[in-house]
C-alpha angles and dihedrals in degrees: 000000000000121000094350120142109257114225093209133019115236112225132182115231102165142023134190130187142191106187146149085258095055144283099271126082094222093048090048093053095043091054093045092049091049093047097243117166122223094193121113144140114322114254105161090080137006106267096179094114094050133076092233117063104165136084146165099252129175095232092171096057118121112169092202088070088069108018137049109264094238091049092048093054090059094053133079116238093256090057092046091054092046093052091045093051090046089053090052093047092052090049091047090052092051089224131153117187128229118210091258091050092050088055091052098043114106128202121210118172130178125208138146112214110016113209097355098157091046090051090054093045094052093044090053091047091053094048096043103033106027144286095280097048094101122120115253085228093053098105098043088045098056104039111110092224093060094087090061092039094051092047091050093047098045097045097034099242110164102175132098111329129195143159120210115207105179099134114244092354093058104102095038087055091047091056091048091048089051091054091051090053090053093043090054095045094241090136141357099227134026128191101206138165141091147266142192137179109167107135102141141131089255092054092045090051093051097046091042090055087054090048087229100133131084114249095193092118099152094077107024095182090059099044098090104068112157116199092007118127090233096055113126107176145320128293114233116236143172137216147105136247126190136186133199104218120187139174109264090240092054093046093050092045092057094041095245124174104247109215100179145336126242104221106164144023134177134184131187144157127230091214084204121099140354095246112355121086118240104264089216088063090221095137094048090047091051091051094050094042091050089052090051091048092048089051090045093228137119125249090249090064092066107103100181138015127203101207129214084234101167099173091239116133096236101038097052093053093045091049092048091051092048091052091050093050094049103036097033111184091359088064089073093051105044117087112241126186140177119226088192089073086074107027103027124227116319090186109207090012095049096095093054095052091042091045089056089050089052094050090048089051089057093046093049096034090230137115111222116226132261097231126210091032094137101135109032116212107244087227090056098058103148128110100279093167094244118218099323130067119246132215108241134175099232122187099146123027130181127208120196135194127178120188144190112288089039093280111162132185132174130183133189124210126193132204108252116259 
């Protein structure tokens, strides 16, 4: 895929978001730019038995706002959020689909767990109430592919369909895959992005056993502190982010407002450990270098990086070291920020919400802050835009996500010409 001539440019013409910072793109950006946290006490399940009791929840979300009530009852929450964000992205793109366009519109969605809360609920019902006390919608609720399937079904998209399940890298990879489809003229339009809603006792138990979560419950808004010496783990979160991605020719023909171009994507595997990142950073470096090669640009042309930045002790150091090895002296110059400092970690959906933040950074020519970075870790000594947004001249921006299993994905956006 590297350095090949792309038949079609992949451009973004619409975005939709369901996030802990709101369900409106402008509101989302305003809060990011101002350094507002969307993290608070956990309410989606009772966390009293666990050391971590905070989350980035979408407390405003009502699926009936976006979906027929009967339809919504048959969907898991992650699917509901995906359909809602898709609805918003279509509206934002000001697009109406002809029959031919519906047939050539692809759907690629990334997520990690599928209907995790619904899995737990039905398992509990079976154990406590009897073997047959399982919802008839249980299986189609929990399958990871149902976000993409429900979007295709509800909006009538009959093109290429795929679900990317590569842990925390899933939705970044889905956006990159969408661009490749456009580049190779396999479709004219792609609805791509990611979603996750997995805040449950089962999930809390698993991540607590791994000691991966922050236990700084006293001040929830300050718990997620990427690259700070006092960080102690990530804050779980939920949400969905969706993009309308079109071929440049198609977008121009219909008079669309082009927000951004997707120019590069890279994917790699650490081939190292089930959950820990490779301390050498080799996998992350491969992912980023492949994105640069695919974009046919040098590392010094990157003007802004949206980091994976989980706020876990090991990840933040490994990511910093990978950035230093790849970008060398430029690593100390380029502004880098972590959206997770404000919304928490949306797992498989993280890349979509962070991708939207990256596109908005290009549109507004600003890098949003990494909040709660009060005591920088000496081993994390790059420009992580601490606590206040910064004006930046951004032409090319990179967004990175690195997931469990050593799954890595990087994507590069460019300001439209």
